Structures are given as structure tokens and as C-alpha cells.
N, C-alpha and C positions, 0 to 999 in steps of 0.2 A: 515193922518192916525190916527186911534185911538191908545191909549196906548197898548191895547191888541194886535193889529195887528203888531205894531213895535216890541213888545217883542217876538211874535211868529216867526216873520221873522228872528230876531236875533238868536233865539234858533235853527231854521231850518238850518241856515248857519253854526252854530257851529256843529250840529250833522253830517251834510254832511262832514265837514272838518275832524272830528274825525273818521268817517267811512272810509274816504279815507286813512288816516294814517294807520288804522288797516289793510286794504286790501293790501296796498303797503308793509307793514311790514310782511305780512303773508309768503312771499317768504323767509324771513330770520328766520322763526321759524318752520323748518321742523322736528326737533327732540326735545326731551324733554329737553335737555341741553340748546339749543338755546331758547326754549320757556320759560325757567325759569330763566336763568342767562345771556342770550344774548351774549355768547362768552367772558364774563368778560373783556370787552374792553370799559367800559363807562368812559367818561371824567368827570371833576369836575362839570361843569355846569349842565350836564344831571343828574348826580347822586344827586347833592344837590337839584335841583328843584324837582326831583322825590321823594326825602326824604320829602321835604317841602309840596308838594302837597298831599302826602300820609298822612302827619301829620294833615293838616288842611282841614276841609270840612265844609259843612253846619252845622254839629254838633257844631263846634266851633262858627261860625258866628251867628247861630240862637239859638240853645239850651243853650250852655254855656255862650256866651256873653250876651244874654238877661237875663237868669236866674241869673247869677252871678252879672251882673250890677244892676238888680233890688234889689237883696238881700243885696248887699254890697256897692252900690253907686260907688264913685270914687275908692274905694279899689278894685273894679272889674278889674282894669287894671293889677293887680299883676300877675294873671296867664299868661298874654301875655308876661310880662317881664321874668317870670320864664321859660316859654316855650323856649324863645330865649337863655337864659343863660344856663339853665340846660338840656332842651330837645333837643337843637340843638348844641350849642357850646361845652358844657362839654361832651355830648354824643359822638360827633364826635372825640373829643380829646381822650377820654378813650376807645372807642369801635371800631372805624372805621378801623384803621391801623391793629390792631391785628386780628380782625374778617376777614378782607380781606386776610391777609397772611395765617391764619389757614384754612379757607375754600378753598382757592386756592390750598394750599399744599396737602390737603386731598381730593380734588375734591368733596367738600360738596355743596349740592344745597338747603338744607333746615335745619331748626333748629332741627328736630328729628334726622337727619343724624349727625348733630354736636354732639348731646348728645350720640348717639350710638358709634360714633368714639372716643369721648373723654372718655367715661366711660365703653365702651364695653358691653352695655346693650341693648338687643333687646326689652325687656319689657319697658324700659324707652322710647325708640323710639316709641313704640306703644301707650303708655300713652300720649306722646306729640302729636301724630297725632290726637288722639281722642279729646283732650282738644282744640287743634287749630281749628279743623273743626267745633266743636260744639259751642265754645264760641267766635269765630269770627263772628258768625251770629248775635248776639244782637248788636254788633258794626256796622255791615253792615246795619242792620235794622234801627239803630238810624240815619244813614246817609240819608236813604230814608225819614224818618220822618222830618228831618231838611229841606230837599228840598220841601217836600209837603206843609209844613206850609207856605213857601215863595210863592210857585206857587198858592196855594189856595187863598191867600190874594191878590196878584198882578194880577192874571189872572182870578180869579173867576171860577176856574174849579174844578171838583171833585178831591179829594186828591188821590184816587186810580188811576185815569187817569195819574196824575203826576208821581206816583210811577212806573207805567208801562213804561212811556217814559224814565225815568231815568234808569230803569232796562235794557231796550233795548240798550241804549247808552253804559252802562257799559259792557254788554255782548258782544257787537260788538267789542269794542276795545280790550278786553282780548282774546276772543275766536279766533278772526282772526289773531292777531299779537303777543300776549303774551308779554314777557318782553321787547322786542325791541320796540313794538308799544307803550307800556306804557311809556317808557323812552321818546320817541319822543313826544307823546301826552302831557306828564307831563311838558316838557320844554315849549311848547307853552301855556299850561294851566297855568303854573307858571307865565309867562309874563302877561297873562290876569289877574291873581290874584293880582300881584303887582300893575299894572295900575289901576285895578278896586278898590282895597282897598284905594289907595291914592285919587282917584276921589271921592269915597264914603265918606271918612273922611272929605274932603273939603266941599262936598255938605251938609252933616249932620251938620257940624259946622256953615255953613252959613244959615241953616234953621231958620225960624222965632222962633221956640221953643227954640233954643239954643242962637241965637243972637250974634254969633262970638265966637272966641276961649276964649278970656279973660273973657267975660261975662258968657260964658258957664261953665268955670272952677269955677268961683266964685259961680254960681248958684248951681252946682252939689256938691260943698263942703258943702254948707248949707243944701242941701237935704240929704247928707250923715250924717251930724250931727243929723238930725231929725230921722234917722233910729235908732240911739242909739244902736249900736252894742254891744253885750255882749261878755264875754269870750268864751261862747259856739259858738257864731257866728264866732269869729276869728279862733277858732279851725277848724270849718267847712271850712272857707276860705283857710286856709293854707293846709288843706287836699286836697282841689281842686288844689291848686298850685302844690303841690308835686306829686299828682297822674297824672296830665296832663303833668308834666315835666319829672319826673323820670319813670313814667309808660311806656313811649315809649322805655326805655332801655330793656324791656322784651317782647315787642310786635314782633312777628315773621315777620310781613310784613314790619316793620321798619328796623329790623336787616338785612333783605334780601337785602336792598338797598346797604349795604356795600360789598356784595358778588361780584358784577360785576364791581367794580371800577378798573380802569386800572393799576395804580401804586401809590406809596406813594406820589408822587408829586401832583397827582390829589386829594389825601386825604386832603392834606394841603389846597389846593385851595377850595375844597368842604366844608371844615370846616368854612371858612370865608363866602362863598356864602350862605351856609345853615343858618348861624347865622343872617346875614343881612336879608335874606328872612323871617325868623321867626319873627324878630323884627318888620318888616314892616307889615306883614300879621296878625300875632297874636296880636301885639301891637295895630294895627289899629282896628282890629275886636273887641277886648275887650274894647277899648276906646269908640267905638260906643255904645256898650252895657251899659257901665257905665253911659251914658247920658239918659237912658230910663226914669228915673223919671222926666226929664224935659219935656217929652212928655205926660206922663200920671200920674194921681194922685192915681189911684188904678187899680185893675185887673178885675173890675166888668164887663167890656165890652168884656172880652175874654172867650173862652171856659173853663169850670171848670177843665177838664182834661188837664194837661200840659199847663196852662195858659201862663206861661213865654215863652213857645215855639213860641208864636205869637207876642211877644213884638217887636222884630227887624223887622219882616215883616210889621207890621203896622206902625212902625217908618218910614220905607222906603216909604210906601204909603202916609203917612201924612206929609212928609217933603217937599213936593212940588218939587220933583226931575223931571227933564225932561223925556219924554218918551224914548229918546235915552239912557240916563244914566240909567234908570230903566232896559232897555234891557241889557245894559252892566253889570249891577249889577247882574241880574239874570243869565247871562252867567258866570259871575265870580263864583257864588255859584254852578252852575251846573258843571263848570270845576273843582272846588275844590272837589266837591263830587264824580264826576265820577272817578277822579284820585285816590281818597281814596278807592272807591269801587273796582276799578281795582286792586289795590295793595292787598286789603283784599281777593278778590275772587281768584286771582292768587296764593297767598300764601296758602290759605286753600285747594284749589282744587289740586294743584300740590303736596302738602304734602300728601294728601290722596292717590293720584294715585301712586306716586313714592315710598312712604314709607310704604304703606299697601297693596294696591291692586296688584301692580307689584310683591312685595315680596312674597305675600301669594298665588296668583292665576296664575301667569305667570311662566311657567317652564323655558322659555328663558328669563333670567334676562336682556339681552341686547336689548330685543325687544322694539321698539319705542312705547311709550304710550302717545304721544302728543294728539292723537285723544281722548283717554279716559279722559285725563286731561281737554280738552275743553268741553267734555260732563259734567264733574263734575262741571266746571265753571257755566254752564247753570243751573244745579241742585241747586248749592249754591245760585245763584241769585234768583231763584224761592222761595227757602226756606226763604231767607232773606226778600223777599217781603211779605210772609205770616206772619212772625213775626212782621214786621213793622206795620201791621194792628191792633196791640194790643193797649191798652190805656196807655202804660207805657211812662212817660215823657222821652225826649231825654237824659237829663243829667243822669238819673238813669239807663237807658238801657246801655249807653256807660260805665258807671262806673262799672257795673257788669262784662262786658267783659274785660275791662282793668285790673280790680282788680284780676280776676281769672288768666288771662294770665300772667301778670307781677308778680303776687304773686307766680306763679308756676315756671316761667322760669328765672326771672332776676338774682337771686342769683347764681344758679348753672352755668349759662352762663357767668356772669361777673367774678366770682371768678375763673372759669376754664381757662379764658383767661390769668390770671396773676399768677396762682399758680398750680403747679403740685401735690401739696399735697392733694388737695380736692379729696375725694374718692367717689366711687359709692354710698356707704351707706350714706355719707353726702349729696350728690346730691339728693338722694331719700328723705332724711329727709327734706331738704329745699323745694323740689318740692311739696311734699305732705302736709307739714306744711303750706306753703303759700296758696295752693289750699283750704285747709280746712278753714283757717282763712278768706279767701275772700268770702266764700259762704253764710254766714248768711243773708245778705241783699237780695240776690236772693231767698233764701229759704223762707224768710219772705214774699217777694212779691208774691210768688206763693201760699203759704199755710197759712201764718199768717199775713195778712196785717195790723191788728190792734195792733200788739205787739209793745210796745214802749221800748226805752232804756233810762229811766229816763228823764233828761232835754234835752237830744239830740233829743227826738221825735221819730217818727216811725222808726223802724229798717230798713224797706225797703228803706228808703231815705238816709241811711248812707253808700252807696256804696263807696264814696271817702275815708271815714274814715277807713273802713275795707280794702280798697285797699292799703292804706299806711301802715296799720298795717301788712298786709300780706307780703309786701316786706321786712319790718323790721324783722318779725318773720322768714322768709325764710333765710335771710342773717345770722341771729344769729344761726339758726339750722345748716346751712352748716358749719359755722366756728366751732361751738361747737362740733359737731360730728366728724369733721376732727381732732380736737385737742384731744378729749377723746378717740376715737377709730381709730387711723391711721392704714391703711391696708398696711403692708410691702410688701406683694406679689402682690398687685394689679397692673395690667398692664394698662397703659394709653397711649393715642396717644399724643406725644409731639409736 
């Protein structure tokens, strides 16, 4: 069989398997609580794999690994290490146990509900709903673009066709089964990702262009020296490391993974599993991207718009991988991306249905709105598909989303878990301050693409820089306002 036939057969088997999980799980998602948190009975392996598969997608393997590897050479592995240590290990240690306990005690199913319960503010809840639904779309769209660049290179099919196939797979798994289905699918997809990344690293290292691990490291060290990184370059690199690591602390779809953990024992186990998973998947993915300059001397053969998005796909095509391994790799990327899309879609849609539509338009607050949530999942998938057809590079599209969401939510969420002193006013200050700080690159992309920020270059390319700045500004504002203007009479949910 030809390479394309092998790959298509592998993809077809995967889609059938995922669809089966969704339909089987649909019997366990009859109401909105089961659809969103799955009975809060998830074990360590399920929770950790669900966290990891929501964390890493084709965005990391394709957009980030390729772009960062090309721009920074061997230094490009730093985000993978940071993701494992800060985005997985430290995040679970700091957030998982307290989030699980708080959301369970107050029967919280979403981040807007957490803010309303903690600060007694319906307006904060509404603001959170709007931010989540709107600004998770660019992230979702970036996942589509990551996959389409892979499929278009390996399968030689139109990118829009690829997007439609991925959208259908994501919609099926979420709409039919909800949280339970995503947990089960994520566990299997996590195993595929682990095995696929290990096999892919071994295959790339053995490729003619690399010539083995030792030779490859020596060669890429020399290539890295030739890049001659400046201080501005290193600031950009560390902005990427910090955004992709600490940015997850404020993303609602990541925090949502803590809600359904069964008990503290599973939290401890999940911390270890999640860290190992991130180290293998992210470490392997960024390592592959760091070798891109051993395959190509320039980007002249790639599309001008988002050229680095096509580095990894072409590396896989030119590395001499077997047809079967290419099929496995493509399923690895599809599995990683579908799980991420499922987490994003479920979080955005359930938030809008539970925390806005039900509250504002349903007189019977106890009425089951699972069907409405499933419809919104479909709407979200379609809107994400439309945004994905823009010419914005993957790395920039994702940084806009992560910057705004984490800049808005990380500080009030994190501080409220550890301190009863933070007030509603302080939370608003941090939330709005972080939001405003994170928006300039997106605004520049839409209205002023030629504006530059000195030696840093075009403003619209500085999403990671402003994302990090937004998180810092938000934390400072939360702490400062709490200290300057403490509210003695403010009632909070302990």
C-alpha cells in the first residue's frame, strides 16, 4: 500500500475507536453535572493523562516546537523542561488539592462559578463567561492549524478538508459523551502520545540528516552558535518558557481537570504521572523541533505566511520514516489535538450554558441543560474552524488566547486558594489589569500590523512577552489593592 493509504487507514481506525468511546459514554452523561465533571470520581491515571493531553497538542508539536527550534536551536528544548517542572509538577503541587477540595465543597463546576462563590460577584461571573468563550476560540483555532499543516504535507490534501475531519472527531467525542468520554479517550490517547513521541524521537535521531544522537547534538550545538542569539532573543525565549508553563495555571480547561479527582491520594499519584508524561511528551516534542536546522538551511521553500508551522511536517516527510510510523505519528498528533479541542470545547460551552444562558433565560434553575451545552459545543467547533482559516501563525494565535485568559484569571484564582484576605475589589483589579495588559498584540494584529516596539520588532508578534507581563501585573494588582484597601465587611466563601 502507498503511504497515503496506510495513513488514511490508521486515521479511520482511530476515528471509529473514538466515536465508540463517545457513544458508550453518552449513557453516563445524562445531566449537566455528569456531562461537565463526571461524578467527581476520576483516578490518578485518568486525571493526569487528561491534563497532559489537554496541555499538549499539534500546537506544541508543530507550531511551537518548529518555530522555537528554528529560532533558538538547542535552546529550544527549554520550554519542554519548563512545561514539565512548572506547568505540570509545580501546578499540581500548588493547585490540584486545594482546587479539588474547594470546588467539591461548594459544588462548583466551572471557573466563573468559582469566582462568584469566592467573591460574591455575579458581574465577575458574567465577565469570566464572556472572556472564556471568546478567547478560547483562538486557542482552539491554533490547534486546527497545527494539524492541517501536518496533514497537508503528509497526505497532500486540502487544509480545509483536514480541518473538517478534525472538527468532526472533536465534536463527536464531546457532544456524545462529555467529561466521562474525554477522560476515557484521553487515557488511550495519552498512551498513543507517549509511545508515538518515543518512537518519533528515535526515528528522527536515526535519520540521515541527524546521524545519531551524539553527532546530532554536536551538529545542532554548532548551528545554535551560528544563530548568534542576542539579549532580545533570550528575553523572547524565556517569555515563551514562562507563558507555556505558568500560563496553564490560569487556563479554565486545565483547572477543570482538578475538579473531578476522586481524593487526595489520587492527587499525589496524579502529580507524579502528570510530570513524567509532560517530560516525555513536551521534552521529546521540543527536542525534535530543536533539530530543524539540521534538515534545512533556510525557509525559502516554505509558505511565507507562518513558514515555521511547516518545519516539523516536512521534517517528518523528509526523515525517511516508514509508512506505518508516519501513520502512527499522524494519529499521535490527531490524538493530542482532539483531546485538547475536546477540553477547550467542553469548558467554553458548558461555561456559557451553565453560567449565563441557564441563569438568565431559564426560570427553572434545576432544569437539565445538557442538550443546550451539546449544541453550544457544536457552535464553538464551527466558529473555531472559521477563525482557523485566517493567516495568523500558530504560535501567535495561541499566545493571544493564553495571555488574555491567564492574565485575567491566574492571580485572583491562585491567591484566593491560599488567602481569605483578597477582596472582590482586588480580584477585579487583577482581572481587568491582566486583561488590558495582554491585549496590545491582538489589537495590533487586527488593526495596526506594522507597529513596532523598538528592537523587539512587530508588536503583534510579542504575544508571549505581554502574556508574561499580564500575569505579573495581575498578581501585583491583586496583592496591592488587598493591602491598600482591605474590605472589613466583605463576605467570602471559605
